[in-house]
C-alpha positions, -999 to +999 in steps of 0.1 A: +000+000+000+013+035-008+001+067+008+015+101-003+014+130+022+030+165+022+059+167+046+053+191+075+081+215+066+073+217+028+041+223+008+027+197-015+044+212-045+080+208-030+079+172-019+059+145-004+063+116+020+056+083+005+047+056+030+049+022+015+041-011+031+018-040+033-008-051+058+019-070+077+028-039+097+061-033+079+064+001+062+090+024+049+090+062+045+107+078+015+109+114+006+101+122-030+113+154-046+087+156-074+052+145-068+037+159-100+027+125-114+010+115-081-008+148-080-020+143-116-032+108-107-051+121-076-067+149-097-078+123-123-092+101-095-111+131-081-124+140-115-137+104-121-153+103-087-171+136-094-183+123-128-195+091-112-215+110-085-231+132-112-241+101-132-256+085-101-275+116-093-289+118-128-300+081-126-316+086-092-335+117-103-345+101-135-358+070-117-377+090-091-395+111-117-398+087-146-434+074-142-456+101-128-489+089-143-509+061-127-519+042-158-547+016-158-567-003-183-602+011-182-626-006-159-660+010-151-657+003-114-622+017-111-632+047-131-662+054-109-640+050-078-615+076-091-643+100-099-658+095-064-623+102-049-623+135-069-591+126-087-575+142-118-583+118-146-574+114-182-593+089-204-572+078-234-593+062-261-568+046-286-561+017-309-528-002-313-528+003-350-535+041-349-505+063-358-521+094-343-526+075-310-489+065-310-479+102-315-502+112-286-486+085-264-451+099-271-463+133-259-480+118-229-449+099-220-428+131-220-455+149-200-457+121-175-423+130-162-435+164-150-441+164-112-473+184-115-490+154-131-479+129-105-515+124-092-531+121-126-548+087-132-549+077-169-575+052-180-566+035-213-596+025-233-591+001-262-611+015-291-616-019-308-621-041-277-641-018-254-669-005-276-693+000-246-668+023-229-661+042-261-698+047-265-703+057-229-678+086-234-695+097-266-663+091-286-666+087-323-630+077-331-598+066-316-572+092-306-597+108-282-584+123-250-608+133-222-598+151-190-618+151-158-617+164-123-638+139-104-671+135-123-667+168-142-653+166-178-630+196-182-618+192-218-616+169-247-592+166-277-596+144-308-567+136-331-544+163-316-507+154-315-491+187-306-476+189-271-490+223-261-527+214-266-522+181-249-505+197-220-534+223-217-558+193-216-538+178-187-537+211-169-575+213-171-577+181-151-557+195-122-574+207-091-570+244-085 
């Protein structure tokens, strides 16, 4: 093991003590006149440690904010329960084959990372398989997004893929 320390009577730029030895208890001390390579190594190590900490922080922050929406397959009982609890709700009526729906989902995925939408409950309605639900919402086509606060519908969009109108729709579902 090697430890490099500045000597008490000199600054780190003049010379360093190098303490070398193993775990057996034997060690030796040597004075080194030029510690520039060691200082450079320590600086690189500190730089790598700093970069690692930044990367870990980014991962941690990304993980904690990644999935803000609570997404559920539409079920009438769960939808009624969310309405009764006066929750912020988005109903997403879509089809797997629909390119407009896919574009909406990309925007929603981006918006889901915003903390202001953490309490939004998204109910996904399959346009092809859940015809009764589609009819109950008065939707005529897939790519229909409907926002609610509790039982009150606040806004509806059909076929819209731009981020700004979709975000305004989500904002309309937030409690004031």
